[in-house]
N, C-alpha and C positions, 0 to 999 in steps of 0.2 A: 458420375456424382465423383463431387470435388477430389474423395479422397486419392480418387486411382490416377487422375488429373495430373494432380500434386505431383503423386509416388512416378508416375507414366511420365513425366515431363524431368523429373532428375534422371531420366536416365535418357535422351533422345540428342546431347551434345561429344556425347563421347567421337562422333564422328565429325562432329563441328571443329574441334582447337585440340591444343595440345601439341601441334607441332612443334612449338618454341624452344624443346633441346635441348639439347647438344649433337651433332652426330655423333653416332655410334655409341651411347653415354649406357653401361654395362646395366647388366639385368644383378636388381633391389635382390638383397636376399628377403625375406621375409620376416626375419628376425630382423634385420633393419628397418624392415616398414613397421615393424609393428610398431620398436622404437621409437618411433617417427610420432606417430600418432599420440604415441605415452605421453610425450614432451610436448606434444601441442596442446598446453591446456586450456589459449583459448589465443581467439583470432579473428578477425575481419578480414572482409573483403567481397569486391564487387559477386557478383555473375550474373551465366545467362542461362537460362533454366527451357527446355526443348523438350516440350509434350506429347506425346503419344499420337494427339491430332496435328501435329504439327504447329502449334501457334510456341510463338516466341515471348520469351517477359524473359525481366533482366531488374535489378535490385541487392540488397547490401545484405550480408551475410554474413553472426554473428554468431563466435560458435565459445564457447566451455565445459569444458568438459571436466568434470562427468555428464551424462545423458540433457546435455542444457545444449539447443541452435533456436534459430534464428533466422527468415526467410523475410526480409519486408520490398515488397516488390515497388518497385519506380506508375506512378501514374494515376497509384486507388490506396487504400487503406489495407488488401488484404496482406494478408502474412502468414506462415505457420512456425508454431510455435513446438521446443519441447523443453518441457522442465516437472520434473516432479514427475518422470515417470509416466508421461501423454505425451502426447503431439497431440496438441490441438491445428485446426485450420479454419481462417477465419477467410473467405469467400467476402468481399465488398458486394461481389451481385445476388446473391442469398440472402431470403427475406429471412431465410431462421438466423441461430443460434446457429457458433463455432465448431463442426465435425470435430468430437474429440474419442480416440482409436490409445491404446494401451501401446508404451516405445516399445516395448520391449517385443513385438509382434510387428516390427517392422526391419527395416535390412537397415536404417540409416542405424539403429540402436549397434549395431557389429564395429565402428568404430566412434560410437559415445561415449563405449562402454572403463567405467572405470582403469581396467589392466585389459589391455588388449592382445591377443594371444593368436597369431594365425598360426603359430604351429597348433594350434588344437585338432586330434586328428576331427578327421572332416568338416572341415571348416572349409579346408582353401578349396576348389573346385578346379582352378585354370589361374598358372603362374609363366605370361610370357613377356620376350623382350620383342620388339622391332627394328631395336639397332636407336632406339633414340625415347624410349619411357619402356615402364616396365608396367603389365595391365594381372591386381589382381582380382578374382572372380572370390566371393564369399560370402555365406552362409548362418543360420546357426545351425548345430552340428546335432541338435533336436529339436530345430524348428525347417528343417528345408523346405515346408506349405506357407512358409510365414517373405516366404521365397530370397533372393541376392540382389548382393551389391556390386557391382565394379567397383576398381577405382584405378589410377592412370598417375603416374606418378611419374617425374623426374628428375634422376639421379647430378649429386655433386654439385648445390648440392643437396638433399631433400628435397621435394615440393610434391604433396597433396595441389594438382592440379583442376580431374573434373570425379566423376560417378555417373553408372548409370541403377540408378535402383526401377528389376525387376521383384511388381510386388504378386502375390499371391494367387492377382488372375492372367497374370503376365503382362498387361500392361507396363515400357518404360518409361520411364523416365530420365531426363541427360543435364546436372547439373558442368555450368564450363565457368571453374571461380580465374578468376583473371586481379593481380594485385594484393596476393593473398599476405595477410601482416602481422605474423606472429606473437602472441606477444601482446596485444593492446585487451588497455584495461575499460574491460563491461562489469557495469552492476546487475550485481542478481537482477535488480526487477527487470528486464531487459526477458527474462524467462516466466514470469509472472501471469502465466492463466488465464488464474485465477482472475487478477488485479485485469489485465485488458479484459475479459470478458464485460465486465464493470464499465466499463467505459464504450463495451464498441454497442 
């Protein structure tokens, strides 16, 4: 299933990268991470996506909080867009239209919310540091059945390096970010699902 493949691929890269942080970096608090995500209003980055089946894709990510993210995959027209409360997966290999589903039923919604508050009861299920990076696992406390997102950060300065999404079927997808550039000017048109569907 395309959705599961996408969500599974957002999850395999956690083991791939993120070893570039400083040695013995301090563990970030949940408040620091929440503040960082809330201040990350827009950004672009390259990414490597590792799917649950072991396949790897690369491309460019655009994020414009709240509620908007876009992944453009290198090599074909495939993309994933979140906007207007929906997620749409455009698969160049499919003969049907894009698959759509509510953003608030995916773990990505946690980092795209208008006000990220990882201190909410029941949201964080893991918060650890290995001396080089801080890892936080979070879920929607009202709907843990939607899955979880495991985020990896480096400190000083705080930076999101990767995440692993586990969907409601247990499929894992990893996304490793590179050259994250906050504050990028990104047109709202990038996240217009209806417009992209008209061109598909």
